[in-house]
C-alpha positions in Angstrom: 24.7 -54.8 -45.9 26.9 -57.9 -45.9 28.0 -59.8 -49.0 29.0 -63.4 -49.6 30.1 -65.7 -52.4 28.6 -69.2 -52.8 30.4 -71.8 -54.8 28.3 -74.8 -56.1 29.0 -78.2 -57.6 26.2 -79.4 -59.8 27.8 -82.6 -61.2 30.5 -81.2 -63.6 28.0 -80.8 -66.5 28.3 -77.4 -68.2 24.6 -77.3 -69.2 23.6 -78.1 -65.6 25.9 -75.3 -64.3 24.5 -72.8 -66.8 20.9 -73.8 -65.9 21.7 -73.5 -62.1 23.3 -70.1 -62.6 20.2 -68.8 -64.5 17.9 -70.1 -61.7 20.1 -68.4 -59.0 19.9 -65.1 -60.8 16.1 -65.1 -60.4 16.5 -64.9 -56.6 16.2 -61.4 -55.2 19.2 -61.7 -52.9 21.6 -63.0 -55.7 23.3 -60.1 -57.4 25.1 -62.2 -60.0 25.7 -65.9 -60.8 27.5 -67.7 -63.6 28.9 -71.1 -64.6 32.6 -71.5 -64.2 35.2 -74.1 -65.1 37.2 -75.7 -62.2 36.5 -77.5 -59.0 33.1 -75.7 -58.8 30.5 -75.4 -61.5 28.7 -72.2 -60.5 29.7 -69.0 -58.5 27.0 -66.7 -57.1 27.2 -63.4 -55.3 24.7 -62.7 -52.5 23.7 -59.7 -50.4 21.7 -59.4 -47.2 20.9 -56.9 -44.5 22.9 -58.7 -41.8 24.6 -62.0 -40.9 21.5 -63.7 -39.6 19.5 -63.0 -42.8 22.5 -64.2 -44.8 22.6 -67.6 -43.1 19.0 -68.1 -43.9 19.6 -67.2 -47.5 22.3 -69.8 -47.9 19.7 -72.6 -47.6 17.4 -70.8 -50.0 20.2 -70.6 -52.6 20.8 -74.4 -52.4 18.5 -75.3 -55.2 17.6 -78.6 -56.8 20.6 -80.0 -58.7 23.2 -78.8 -56.2 25.5 -81.5 -55.0 27.6 -79.4 -52.6 28.2 -75.8 -51.9 30.7 -73.6 -50.1 30.0 -70.1 -48.7 32.5 -67.3 -48.3 31.4 -64.4 -46.2 33.1 -61.0 -46.6 34.9 -59.5 -43.7 34.2 -55.9 -42.6 34.5 -53.8 -45.7 35.1 -50.4 -44.1 38.9 -50.0 -44.2 38.7 -46.9 -41.9 37.1 -48.9 -39.1 39.5 -50.0 -36.3 37.9 -53.5 -36.6 38.7 -53.8 -40.3 39.5 -57.4 -41.2 38.1 -59.0 -38.0 34.8 -60.1 -39.6 31.4 -60.5 -38.0 32.5 -63.3 -35.6 35.4 -61.7 -33.8 35.1 -60.5 -30.3 
């Protein structure tokens, strides 16, 4: 399982951000989403079986009303692994 955080800008309107967060929470791969104050309007947490599936889900999470988004993918979460911190793209 791999996790990611997506940050969304919806036009700096609190009601739009709240509405977008509610819509995101209905998606099966979104574990949580909520409106926030700051540079972004909504933060959402996603989970997928692997990186390839996660990349496909990014486009599914970009719903109507999203102006821009930024995705943050977790690095390897097993601290006991010798590859801890290298992430899925390291050789």
